[in-house]
Steps between C-alpha positions, in 0.01 A plus 500: 500500500796734551592502144142552397462797726825662397430467126141628537621808697767575251257467217250736670788741562591503130139607417374167358159377564520153673195266535442198717543396861785665679641163615465316170834414320318561166521877454281642204613837369257697290628600154150593368546467121507172325788614281714583793475137648716340221756784507548475883531127482755492211707788655519330837580157337794667324631595842446134623190589704206280439157649559151378368299730291119484556255668271149482346295268524659392835475882609272783400627636168661813669642324801792305361770414752813315560536245777826477707542169679725525807662237715642496854819368334558837309774705665477877561762548231278303246194689603682841466621405151157422398346810643780704321394330163131562583575869569679531170202347316254715686681812392552400131140375453317745731366264765495732804122545513458523872357826629592425858772714654840327501699477829862629462608265778690191410325168525674291759543123407345283768301785678189341641284824459174456311470624144307816483 
């Protein structure tokens, strides 16, 4: 659960919209447009990061998403590398849709605080 909480907090801090249960190791990230799903999956695959793209008809037409599958075996270094790649993709493809204010405070790995 530590890895899940850490990744979810960091994704929220990046301005991405994250769906799903806060304790679930499957982390859906909203990309909205169907055309962006393939671009995100391909770009991350080139960086050796596997994610699953999910779109219509499994989701509403304008609610395409990628799913990140986490494991307790992932190290903090692996998570940070994956988050760096996700941030690059979020910038290049315009995935920062969240309107929530972003905290400037760093997310501490292993912190037991609840996600806001």
